N, C-alpha and C positions, 0 to 999 in steps of 0.2 A: 638888792639887785646887783648882779655881776655882769661884766662884759665878757663876750666870747667871740673869738675871731672866726671867720668863715672856715679857715683851715682846721681849727680845733673842732668846730661844730661838725664838719664833714667827717672827721675821724670818729667822733663819738656816734654819729648817725650810722656810719658804716660798721661800727662794732655792735650794731643792733641793741644799743642801750634803749631803755624805754623812755623816749623823749617825745614831748608834744611840740610840734612846730606851729607857732601861732602867728599868722599874718594879720596885721592890724590895719592894712590899707582898706580903702573902700572896695566894695564888691566888684565893680567894673575893672579896677586895677588887678584884683586877684584873678578874675576870669582871663584877663589878657596874658598874665604870666605869674607863676608862683612856684615855690619849691615843692617837689612831689611830697604827697602825704601830709601837707600842712592843712590847717583849718583856718577859716576866715572869720574873725570877729573884728569888725572895723573899730578903730579908736572911738569914733562917735557913738558906739554902742557897747563900749568896754564894760559897762556896768552889768551887762547880760552874760559876761564870760562865765560866771558861776553856774549858769544853767548848762553850759557845754563842758566845762572843766571842773568837776566836783572835787577831785583830789587835790587839796591845797599843798600836798607834799610832792606832787609830781614835778619832774624836771621839765621846764618849759623854756624853749628858745623863742623869743619874740622878735619879729622883724617887720620892717615896712619898706619904703623906697630908699631912704637915705639915712635913717637912724633917729630922726626927731620924734616921730609918732611912736616908735617902739620904746624909746626911753620913757615917754610919758605914760604909755600903757603899762610898762613894767612897774613904774613907780605907783600907779593907781592899784595895780594888782597886789603889790606888796602891802599896801594899806588895807586891802581886802583879806590879807592873811596868807597869801601864797608865799611859800618858803624858798623855792628853788627856781627863781626866775633869772634867765640870762638874756641880756640885750645883745642880739646877734647883729643889730644895726640894719643896714639896708640891703635889699636884694640887688641893688646896683653894684655891690661889692662881691656878690655871690658868683663865683666863676665855675660853678658846677651845673648839673642838669636843672632845667626848669621845664614846666609844662604849662599848657593853657587849658581853659575850660573850667568847669565846676568839678569839685571832688565828689 
């Protein structure tokens, strides 16, 4: 697992790289506010991530509110065999567009 700053993540997203944004907060938190085009798999249900993200070589940016849950989720996903996981940390540090509602 690698760390990535919001600035670097935004650059890579803006370059249209094929990146999966994974929000590991609870669904109510996600509905309230999330990064556009992210998917929600709560940390409490991270074992089910393989059903949503089948490509274990995909580039995945994981985030939560402050960085604790994303770090835990990224570590668990690495044990599941995911190869390109980046801990984006918390949405509280994301200074760019966010949206609300379900994707």
